[in-house]
Every structure is written in C-alpha cells, then in structure tokens.
N, C-alpha and C positions, 0 to 999 in steps of 0.2 A: 358576415362572422369570421374575424380576424384569424388566419392559418397560425398553427405555429412555428415558435421560430425556428426550432431544430428538425432536425431528421432524426428517424425512428433508431429508436437506440437503444440498449439495455438501459434498465429503469435502474437498478441497482447503481451503473459506473455513472450516471448523472448525479443521481442523490446524493451518491459519497462524495461525488467531488463537489460539488453545491456545497455537504456541510463542512469539508476539508478546507475550501477557501471560500470564511464567511464574506460578503460583502461583493460577492464575484456576480456576474451577468446571469452565473445558474440558475442562483434561487429564483427567479423570474420566469425564465427558460422552462425551470420543473414545473411550475405551475401552468406556464399555459399550456406545456405538453400534458399535463394530467384533465385541465380543465379544456382540452379543444382550444383553446386561446380565450377563451372568456376571460380569464380573469390572470390577474399577475400575481404573485406570493402575497402581500399583503391581504388584495381581495379575496384569493382561495380563503386565507383566513378568517376573513370577515366572515363569507359566504356560510362556511363550514361551524363558526360558531351559530349563527343562529336556528340549527338544529333541523333545516328543511333540505329536502333533495334537490328540491326546484330545476333546476336545466339540466336533470339526472341522466339524463338520455345522452346527454355531449360529454360525456365525464367518463375519462381511462379507468374502472375503478384502480387496477392495481396500479396504474400513477400513483393516484390519489393516496393510494397506501403507503406506496415510496416516498410520496413528498411529506408524509408524515413524520415518517423514518427521517425524513431532515428535518423537520421541523424539531423534533426532541433532541436534535443537536446544540439548537438556538439558546441555551442557559443563558445568553447575556441579554434576554428579553425579558425574560421576570414571568412571566406568561406561559413558557413553552410548555410545560403540564399540559394544561389547560389547553392550549392549543393542539395538543400531539392528539389528547383525544376527542377534542372535535371533530378533527382532519380524519383520522382513524375510525372513527363510527359514520361520518359518512360516505369512507370509501366501503367498509362494513350494507353500509343502508344498498350502496348500489349496487355491490358486485356480491356480498356475498361473502362464503369462506373461499372461492376461487382470486378472491384479491387479495389475501391474506395469508402466506405463510411461512413456517421458520424463523428468520429472524425479526419479522413484521410482526407475526404476534406478541415475539418474545418483551418487543418496546411497546406493543398497544398495550399488555396486559402487566409494563412497570408505572406506563405515564396512570394507568386509571386506578393503580395501587396508590403509589401519591396524591393523586386527587381525589382519593375515597370514592370512588365509583366502582370497584371490581364488581361488588353484589349483583348490578345488574346482567353483569357479562359473564358470572363466574358460568354460569351453564353452557356455554357454546366454548368456553376459553378452556379446553379440555386439556388431561396429558397430551392425548393423540395428535394436538395442534401446535400443544405450547414446549417446551421442554419444559422436564417437573421441576428444576431447580427454580426455575425463574417464578414457577406457579405455588412452589412450598413457600419460595421466599415473601409474596405476597400475600402468601395465607397467612405468616406468622406478622408479618409484618402487621397485619389487621386485628389482629389481637394484643399490638405491642400493649401496656396499658400509661406509655408517655413517661410514667417516672419509674422505671423499673424495680420491684423490690423482690426479697426472698420470698413472699408469700403468690406470686403470681405463676399459678401450676398451670394454669392453660397454656398461656404464652410460651412459658419453660417445655412445658410438654411439645409442644410445635417447635419450638427452636430447636430441641435437639432429636427430629425426626433423623437428620443424618448418620447422630452416633447412634439412636436404637437402632439402625440399620444394617449398622457393623458391630453391634452387640456389644459397645465400649462403652464405657463409664459417661454420665450424661453432664452437661455443665450445671452447674449450680451459682448461684450471684449472694457473694458475704452482703452481708448489712454494714451500716457503715455512712460516709460520706464518700465522694467520689463517683466521675461518670460512671455508666454500669461496667464497659469494658474492664476498666479497673478494677471490678469485684468479681470477675470471675474467678472458677476455680472449678476443677472435677478432681471428684476422691480414687485414687487410683491404687493399686499395690499389685507388685511383680507377684503373677501368678504363680512361676516357679522360681526364687532367686539360683541363682549360678554363680558363685565365687569368681570361676575363670571368665566372665566377661570382658572381651577386648574397649580398652579405654578410649572412652570415644571423646573428641575434646569440640565443643559448643563453641564456633565464635559468633560475638556478641560487638556488632562495630557501632560504634556510638561515637556523636560528636552533641554539645551541650544536652546532658539527655535530661527528659521532663520524666513526670509521675510513671507514664506510662510504662519507663526501665524495671520496676520495680514488679508489675506483673509480667512481664515478662521472665526476667529470673528467677519468681515463685513456679512457674509454667515451668520453667529447666529444672529447679529443683527438686518439684515433684513429680519429675520423670521416673515410671518405672524401671528404664534402665540407670540402676544409680553408681557403675562404675563412669563417671563424668570429670570433666574439669570444663568449667564454663568459663572463655576470655572475652572479660570485657574492654574491647579494643579500640580505647581515646585514641580518637583524632584528633590528637593536639586542645580537645576541650576550652574555653574560656569560661565554661560553668559548669557548676554539678560536684565540685570535688569531694563536697558533705555528702553527697548520696553516692557516691563510688564508694568510700570508705567504709560507710554504711550497709551496703552490699556484702562487700568484702568481709567484712564481720559476719555475717550471716553464717557463711559452711564455708570449711577449708579447701572446698573444690573450687571458690569463685575467685579467681584473681584480675585484679586491676594491671591493663599493660598500658604504658602509654606510648604515644607515637612521638618521637621530637618536634615535629610540624604535619601542618593541617597539609593531606593528600587526599581526602576523599573517600567515602566508604570500599571503596577497591584497596586502595593503599592500606588500609586498615584491615578487610578480608585479608590482604597478601601477608601482612604483619601478622596476625592471627597465625594461620598459614606454616609461618617460618617456627614462630614461640611454640607451637603445640608439641605436644608429648604423645597425644594421642594413636593409638595404631589404624584409630577412622576418624574425619571428620566433619561435623556440618554446621550449618550457618543457622542465624537466627536474629531477625531485623531487631530491632532496640524496640520499638511498638506495637511486638504480632505477640501471640498468645500463642502455645504450644499445647495439645492435649498431649497429659503424661504420657498416653500411648506411642507416641510420634516416634522416637528415636527407635525402641522394640519395636513397632511393629516395619516400619522402614529396613531393620537389621534383618528382622526372621524373613519380609519377600526376598531379599537380595539372596541369603543365604539360600532359600529355596529356588532358587530363579538361575540355574546353567546358563552362565556364560554373562553373569550380570557383573558387575563391578562397579555398580554404583547404584543409588536409588532416589527417588521424590516423590513426595504425595501430592496434594492435591489442599488447598486453604476456602475460604469461606471471607468472603468481602464484605467488611461490616461497618458502620458507623460508628463513633465513640457511645451513641448509648444502643448498640446493638440493633437498632435497623438493617434489614439485608438489602432494601429495594434502593437500590441509585441508577437514577436512568441511562438505558446506554449500555450498561457493565455487566458483565456476567457475574453470580452470585456465587459461583463455584468455580477455581479453575487451576493449573497449576500453580506449585510454588517453587520458584528456582530457588527465594533461599534455603529450601528445605533437602537441597542435593548433600548424600549423605556416602561420601565414598572413603579410600583406602589412602590414606595420607601420602604414604610414597610413592604409588599411584600416579600423584600431580606432583610430587616434589621433581619426581625423575621423569615425566611422560610429557608433562605440561606446563609443568615452570607458577607461573598465576596468573591472576586475573591482568587482563587492558590493564595501562597506569592510564585511564582517564576519568573522568566525573562519575560518567551515569553512563547505565547501557551496559556496563561489563558484564554482568551476569550472564545475560543471554546470550553473548559470546562465548563466555567461558562453558557452558553447560551444551551450546550446539560444539564447541570444539571438543569438547569430552567425546562424545559422539563420532565426530570427525577419526578420533585419535583410538578409540579404545573400539569401534565399530558401535552401531545402533544397537545392536543386545545388550550391549556391555552398559546401558546406564536404562535402567527400570524406570518405569513411571507405574505407582497405582493410585488409582483416581479415589482416592479413600480423602475426605478430607480431615486433616488433623492439626491443624493451625485457625483460627480466628487473626486477619491481617486489617486494619483500621485504615479505611477509606479518612483521611483527615486532611482537611482546607487547609492551603499553602505549603506543603510537600511538595520538595524541591523535581523530585521523581515523579511524582503522579500528577502534579498539576502539566505534566508533558503527555499527559494521555486521557483526554478527553473525549467523548462518545464522539465520532471522526475526524478528530483536529488532532491525533499525533502528530508532535514538533517534525516537522521534515528534516532536523538531524538527526532524532532517532531512524525515520526510516532510511536515511540515504547511507545510517552509519551498520546497522544491520547488513544493506544490501551491498557496500563495500565487505564487512568480514566474512558473508556468506561467499562472495567472489573468490577469498583467499580460501576458505575452507576446498571451495572445489578444487581449488590448485591441490591444496594439501592431501585430498583423495590420493592421487597419484603417489606421494608420499608422507604419512601420515606422523613420520619421527621427525617432519619441521614445523609439529604443532608448537613445540617448545617456546615459552616465550618466559623469560625472567622476568621473576618477582621485580616490580617497578618501572618495566618498561614496557615503553610502547611495541605494541603489536604491527607486525610488517604490513599498514596499509595505512589511507586515510583515514582523519579521526574531524567533525567537526571541531572546530574551534571552543564551540557552546558545549558540546560534551568533553571535551578533550581539559576543559578549566582554563584555556587560552585568553588572555585578554586579546579581543578581534581586533586587529591594527589597520588602517584605509588600505586599500592593495589599489595596484596601477598594473591593467592589463592595456594589449593592445585591442583583442576581441575577444567579446561576450557576445555568444548564440543564445538567444530568447529560445526555447522548444522545448516541444513535446520529450522529456527524456527516458519513455518506456521503449523497451529493447520492440524492435519491427514495430513503432510508432505508424499508423496510417499516412500522417503528414508529414515524414521524413523519408529522404532514401536510407541516408545511414549517415547515425547523428556522428558517430566513434568516429568511422573512415576521415568524415567532416574536419573534427575538432582537431584528429591527429595529420591530415593534413595542414592544418595552417602550425599546429607543432612544430612539425616538421621541416617549417620553413624559417623557423627560431623562433615566432611569435608565443606572446602569451596570451593565454586562451582559458575562458571562462566559460561556462553553460549555468544558465540558468532556468528551473519549470517557466514557461509558460504557455498553458492552452487553450486550441481554440477548441467551437461545438464541435466538428467534425472529428477530433481528438474523441472523442464522448460515444463513440461507435464503438468501442473495444476499449477492455480496461485501462486503466491508468496505473502505475509499478515506477516503482523507483527505477534507475540505474541500475543496469547489471549488463552481463555476458561484454561486449568487448567495449562496451559504452563505460562501466566499472573497471575495464582494467585501464582506457586511456586516463580515468581518473585517477587510476593508483601510477600512472607514466608522468604527471604533469600537467592535466589538465584539473581547473579549477573548479570545485563545486560551489556555487552561490546561492545564499538564502537569501528573503528579503529580511533588509533591514544590515547588509553587508555594507557598507563602506568601499562603493569601487566607484575609479574613475577609470572610463576604457577610450580608448581612440575610438573605435567603432562597436556597433551592436548591429547584430545581426539577427532579423526576423524570421523565424523559419517558416511564420503563417500569419499573415496580413488579420486577420481574426481574434487573433489569442489578447493582442493588448487590452481591447474595448471590452475583451470575456472578463479579463483577470481583475481581481479589486487592485483597488489605488494602491493598498500600500503593498502589491507585487516586488512592485521596481521600487521602493523604496532606498532610498543610502546610490542607487547608482545612475551616473553620470556621463555622458559622453557627447562629444560636439556632433554625431553623426552619427546615423542610422542606414542601411539599407535592408528594406523590406523583399523579403521573397515572394512572389506573386506567380502562383504555379495553378494558380484557377481567375475567373474573373468575380468581381467584384460584384457586390447583391446577386449571386445567385446560392440560393436557399437559405440557410443559416449567414454568408456572406458577410461582408466587411462594406464599409463606407472607405472610402479609401482619405477623405478628407477629416473623418474624427481620427482614425489610426493616426494621421499627420499629427492631429491635435494633441492628441495624449503623448505620444511619445515625447513632442518638445516643450509642453507644461512640466513631464514627470521625469523625466531623464536629461532636458537642455538638446535633442537631436534633433538637428534638421537632416527631413527625410530622402531619402535617394531609392525609385524604386528598381526592380529586378525583374520584368515582366516574362514568365515563359513562350510566351509567344506575342504576335506583333498585336492581336487582336484584344488580348488584356492588357498592353501597352495602351493601347488606344481608349480602353474603355476607363482605367486610372486616370489619364490627361482630362476625359472628359469629365470626371467625377470627382475632381480634386484640382481647382484651378489657381495658382499653379502648381505643378506639380513634377518633378524633375525625374524622367521616365528613361533608364539606362535602357541601348541596346539590346532586342529580346536574347535571352536563350535560358536554357533549363538548368538550374542546380545541381548539384547533390555527386556526390561523390559515394562510391561502393567499396567496402571490406577485396581486401585481393580474396579471391579462393580462387580453386579449381574449378575447371568448366564441371557439370553437370552430366554426364553421358544420356543419349535419350535412351528412352524404357523399349525392353524388349517387344511388348506390346503395343503398336500406338494408339494414341490415349491424346482424347482431347478432351480439355477442360473447362468446363464455363462459368466463369468468376462472377457472382452475384454479391448485389451488396447490402440486399436486404434479402427478409423471407419470401416474398410477395413473387409466386409462380410466375412462370418466365412463357407465354406462350411462345407459337411458333412464330404466327403470323406478326410481331413489332419485331422478329430477330435472324428469321432467316433459319431458323435450326428445324425449323420440321419438315422439310426436304431433305436437310442434313440425316435426320435421326431417319427417317424412311428409306433413305437411301443407305443408310450404313448397317441398318437393323440385320443383314446376313453375314455382315463380314468381319471379321476378326480385328476389331477397333473398340476400346475401349473410351466409353464418355464417361468424364466426373462432372460434377458441380458442386460447388462449397460456397456456403453461404452460412451466416447464424440461425437460420430455424429451417423449416421443412418447407419441401420446396415437393409437395407432392402434383403440381399441375408436368414439371418435367419427372421427376419417379415413376408417373404413369405412363413414360416414352421411351421406360428401361435404362433413365440416367441415374446412374450410382452417384449418393449425394453423400458428402462428408463437412460436418458441421464442422463451423470455424474454431471449438472447442477443441477437434478432436484431431486437426493438424491445419499445422501456422501457413501464415502467407508463402515463407518460403519452401515449403516442403511440397505446398501442391502445385507452384512453379515449379518445383526441379520434379513433381511426378507427370508432367504434361509435355506432348510435343507442338500440342499447338492450343492456347488460351484464347477464348473466345471469349469478348466484352460485351455482352447482348443488349444492355441497358446503360445509359452515363450515371456515372455514381451519384448521392448526393452531393456532395461538395461541387462536380461538373470537371472533366477532361482536368487527370492530372495526372504528374509523375508518383506514382505510387511507390512503395521499397519493392514489394512483390514482382510491381511491374518491371522494376529496374532492374531485378535481379531475372525476371526470364527473360531479358533481353540479353542482359552477360551472358546469360546460358547458350543465347543460340537459339530459341525459341521464339516460335511462330505467332503474334500478337494480331490478331484479328478483330481489329474494335469497328467503333460508330465513326462515321467519317470527322465528327466532332474533334477526335483527337488527334487530327492531322497536321496540326497547327503544332502541337507538341512532338508527335514522331517522325515525320515526316515520311522516308521510305523506308523505316524500320518498323512499320508494321504494315498490313494489308486492312483495308477496310470493306465491311460488312455491304459496302450497295453495289460492290464490284466482284464481290469473293464468291465463290459455289466452295460451302465449306464444305460438301458430299466431296468432289472430286480433288480438294487439296487434300484431305485425308486419306482418301482411299489413293492419293500419289505421293504421300508423303517420303518417300525412297528415290523422288526425282529429281534429277539437278534443280528445275525449278526451286523446289521447297529448299534444297541445302542452300542457294545463292540467297534465299532470304534468311535463312537463319543466319549468314555470315552477313548481310547489311546488320540485321536485329544487334548482334554481337560489337561490331564495327562501330555500329551509332553509340553504342554503350560506351565504349575503352574511349571514345574521343570526347565526349559531353561528359560522362558522370566520373572522370578521375582526379587524382588530386591535383593533378597541377592548372585543370580548369576550374575547381575550386577557390585555389590560389589565386591563381587570372582574376576568377570574379571578386576577390576581396582584395587582395594587396594595395591595387591601384587607391583605395579609397583609404587607406591609413597614413597615406603620406599628407597631406593637406591636414591631419590630424593630430601631428607629431608634437608640433610645437604648440599646440593648445592642451595638451596631455604635460606635456616637458616642463611648462610654467608652472 
C-alpha cells in the first residue's frame, strides 16, 4: 500500500494551505493523508460520491473531514457543493461526531443546505455541534420561496428570528419589481423623541451607483434617530447623476458631495468626514441596508458603557434574493462600516483613512483601538444591517473561502506591525486625510499600476515568523540589504512547513519589509539576478502560477536535508521547474558533504557547491542559564518516546531524586514521558525560541520527519550556548557544536552541569553559531553568485 507523502501534521494547516494555493501539490497530499495513501484528490472525491465506505478501515476520519473542508473552497469546479457533501458524509460514516466539530460542521451544514440535503442530517447537526447562526441560515433558506413576495409568512418569520430575539421591528417586503433586497423595509418609530439629540452624519461612499443606493438611502431616512445628515460622497462617478438628483430631492437631510477626481472608497470617506457637520459620524456602504434602529441602538449602547468612544454593530450577509447560506462564509459578522464615533476624536486624534483603495477600514478600526484603548471601541453583537454578497464586487472578490488575496493578508501584517509600535506612543496614530500611512502597502491595494522590478536577490521561503524551515529569514534579508543589495521575498512553502501554522510576515520580517525588503506576489513582474530557494521541496509543491512573472539567470538552492527523505524532493525535478518557470540555472548549496553527494547522484549533471550551513540570526543578547538545571526533550510529533530508543530511561532514573527539571515540548500529548515525571509543554503554549531559552541541555531523541537539519530554535539554542545532545546523524550538520547520544551519558551530563566540561561545550556551541550563522556568512554564500548575473539583468 502506498504510504502518505507527508509527515503527520495539523490537519487544519494542510487543508487551509491547499485551499489557499489552488493547483498546488497539497491538494493530492491532503487526500493521500486522509485515505492512508489510497487515493489522490480526484480519486477520493470519486470514491466519496459512490456513497460507500469501502476501505473505510484505512481512512483517517478527521483527515476526511478536513479534506471536505478544502473541497468546499474549489468553487471553480462547479460541483464543489455536491463533492463537499459526499466527502463529509463519508467522514461521518467512518468516524461519527468525533470526525467533525466547529468550523467543519458549519461548512457541512452549508453544503447540505445548498444541495437541498440538510433534512437527512438535521437531527444530528444540532446547535450543540454547529454555530446557531449557520443553522438558522440553513433553516431560513429551506423555507425560501424562490421568488419572495409579501405573502411568504413562514419564510419571513424564520428570516426575522434575530430581530425578534432583539425585540425590534421585523423585516418586511414591499411589492413590485426588483430583487428582494431592494424591497426590504422595517417600520419603526422613535420610542421617546428627543429634540436635543446630537447630529449624526452618515457618510455613504458612492461610485457609479446602482438601484441598491435607493434601498440604502431609504433605510437611513427611516432611522429612529431623526437628527441626521446623509452625505452621498460621490467618488467622481461617471454615471448616476439623475439618481443623485432624485435622492437629494427626497429630503433636506440628504446632500451630494462630489470629489474632483476618483480616489477610491476611503478617499470618499475622508471627504465625508471633512465635510460633515455632525457631532458624531458613521458610515453605510452604498449597497447595504441598515435597520431603522441601528444608529439609535449603537449610540445608546455607547453612552451606557463607561470609557466607550465609538461603537460597531454586526450585520447579516445575504444574496440579492435574501438567501443567507454562502459556502464558507459566516452568516453574521461584525460590520466595520457601522462604526459610530465622535467626529472630533478622529479629526484630532487619528486624521483619516489610509490612502489606499482597499482594506483601509480594518486598519482604521484597529488603529482606533490602539489610539484610544481597546475599551474605547464597543462592539455589540446585534445584527443591525443586511450586507449584500454581490458577484463581481471588487473588494468581496478578494475574500473567497480559504482564498483571501495575499496582498490583503500582507497589508494586515504591515499595519499590525506599525500598530504594535504605536502602542508605545499612541499619539503617533494620526494620519492626515489623503496621505499614506507610514508602512508599506502592496501596489494592488494602493491603486498603483505595478511596474516591472529589477532586484538583486529574491528569497523564496516560508514567511512565517519562526518557520520550521528557515533559521531567520529577516536576518538573512537584512544581511543582504546591508550589503547594498536590492532584496525581495516571495512565499514558497514546502511540505515540512505545514507541520506548523503558516502565517504572513510579522515581527522582525515585517520590520525588514518596512525598511526596504520588497514583498513580492505571484504575477509581479520581477527580474532578479539571483534566486535563493530556502527549501528545495518548495518549487515542486507550489502551484505553477506561484512563480509567474519572476525571471532570473541563476538560482542557489539551500539543501540542509537530504533528498528523498520523507516528503523530500527530487533534485532533478527541482532544477527542471526552476529552469522552466524562471529561466534559472541551479546551483546547490548542501549543508553537509553527504547531502551534496546525494544531490549529485540524483541530478546529473548538478552543480554542487562546497558544503556549508546557511542562515543568519537576529542579534540578541545571550540568555542566562536557568536557576534550576533544566533538561529539555524536543519532540517532532506526539508519538510517545520510550527510553529504549533514546537513552532517556537511565537518565530519568538517575535524576529522579535530584533537583533537575525535565521538560518536553511537542504538538500533542506525550503520555509515555509524562508517566516518567516529565513536564510537558504543548507547542501552542511555548514557542521554539522560548523552549530553547528555558533549557540548559536540549535532547533531540529522534530524527525529525524532514531528517537532520538546522532549525531556527536549534540555531538559537546554540547561539545562546545551550548544550545540544543529538542523534549521530546530526554530526554532519553540527560537528563539535553538539554532543551525540551514542557517547553521551545524559544522567552524568545533567548532574555535572556546572562543571568546566559543560561550560566548555556551551562555548563551543556559541562559537560555532557565531562563525556559521552571521550576516557575513550569508553574504559570503550569496554575493559571489551575483557577479555572473549582473550583465544579464542590466541588459
């Protein structure tokens, strides 16, 4: 039977990465993992659609459920709803409720609802197992009449369940033509009219308005908060002048404010804030409907909450015909446009929205919290608006299930890095209206026409802070920038990366991007003198389009583990892919002579450079030893480790009565060690760096799935003078910087931890890290390969 191609990993990471990277190897890898090697993705879907469990004993039911979660994201297939239902049904038949929980059940309910099959499973998919709003949406859609009219009482009653729970007026439908969304209304009057209500300015950014703008304006005119001005902030529309005139004529509170040039929705919002007369300001998108009590309830909640200076409410997402179920989308969510705040707070303390085309609302809201404190922005989980999920929306097309546009994720990472710095000086949160905030923004979001770029070096790597396959990407990039090179980074994930969560650049890497490292995205037109591939398995695993637009004459592939190990890589395939997609000729930089020999034997001919470890570490002060001698056992998976294959049993026996602390760290339970008195720290509770800092002696009792390699936490432990005790297979990587299990008595080593021998070993480890993992070492490994590339790029 074929074995799975990847090591054990967190199912959510693999499933979400497969969804985020359509066309990647991870689609089939996920299926093979879930089916214990029996099926690729298409085969597993076909088997699930037969409706039989077949070889069920070999399936991983949790893996099947996460495969179904991924299949739901394949909207381009045209059959993803039916396929999702089939895979989830198989997972449930194999594993029952233990296979599905939380987000998985929610997606299953949505798929069943869209396929018209929820009735068969409704009794087992209860609110105890599924978010109640997801079930409510499915139940409402089951009653949907197809062509809604004012007489559809049962459907309208179910649709109005959230409003009934709040004790506010229900939705109704007007008769006549048009989609159901544009016929929505709710009849409400102020409970206690107050002539002294402060003026609230409602800013509606508009560009080339459609019929839903009437719906939006009608909902605002119906507000129980009567002291309003409604500013239709026209972003230099080229159509709709008659509609603007018609709406302004409806009510003296409506004003048309036209921008001299098109600047995007956030420029229109800034225009509105600067024009508004109200003491308070809120926003309403031009195709969304607000309940008549939205402004009143937000204002009252804010006034009743000490310290609150702004308030947001929630919304219900729906299609134009008022269906609520959209695969992979929450039915209810926070409505960023609903933010209601005192205008003077923003004008004086924050300025305006960042001058980009997309994504500035999330930055604005989070900056408000930074500027005035988390408690200053009250969020009431009351759905007080209907938000249309319209096809072709420029912003909403960036958010598909599992497929957020990568520029959005990068922008969020960049602004959160800036916000983290602002927390030390919140007064720096002011951004003048129309001005870009002081952090980078991808061209796509900034509305800048992307221009071809010429760079010296492009690093292809996992951009996650603390990634398991890179020592310190920020330090590597900074070392090259400090040498005067133009440096770019691009995401390139390899299978071993998926043993940990994959996230956008943050921390020191976000700072490097802010200080000149260029973040690249698929499709960017880039000519580089040199590509540096940080994991050789990445180019084969990523989708073809991942390297679209990137060309270079040469590439250096960092190989710090042997080919064909576990999920591994085929050197010939890696070289072929880089040549065909980027035009680069490959040189291999192996970490050890043995890896170099294996590459030379696998890819003939292959240019193999003299072996050397590759990596750099951010300069940090050394971490002092713990007050209590501490031995750490580093685990790569949750499999219990026995004393017989690690030499730990004699060590634990010898130290049981001594004042030596023994820790283990791994992603899951390690009952085999806990029974021996070892304190276990889950990976989610303590980072790699933190674990390395906790321990005086670190034991690597078994080989990681990727084989011996220099991980970030191992490099950090060496740099801090920690003693590494490793299997003999690590000797090629670490030489005398580590001790080896076949010749090391752990018990004696731990008990003699203050001896001169132990201190000398710690110095050897630190000296090795300093000489092999410094900025100069990175420059020495890369810069020589640029000389031969210069004429090619300059031409």
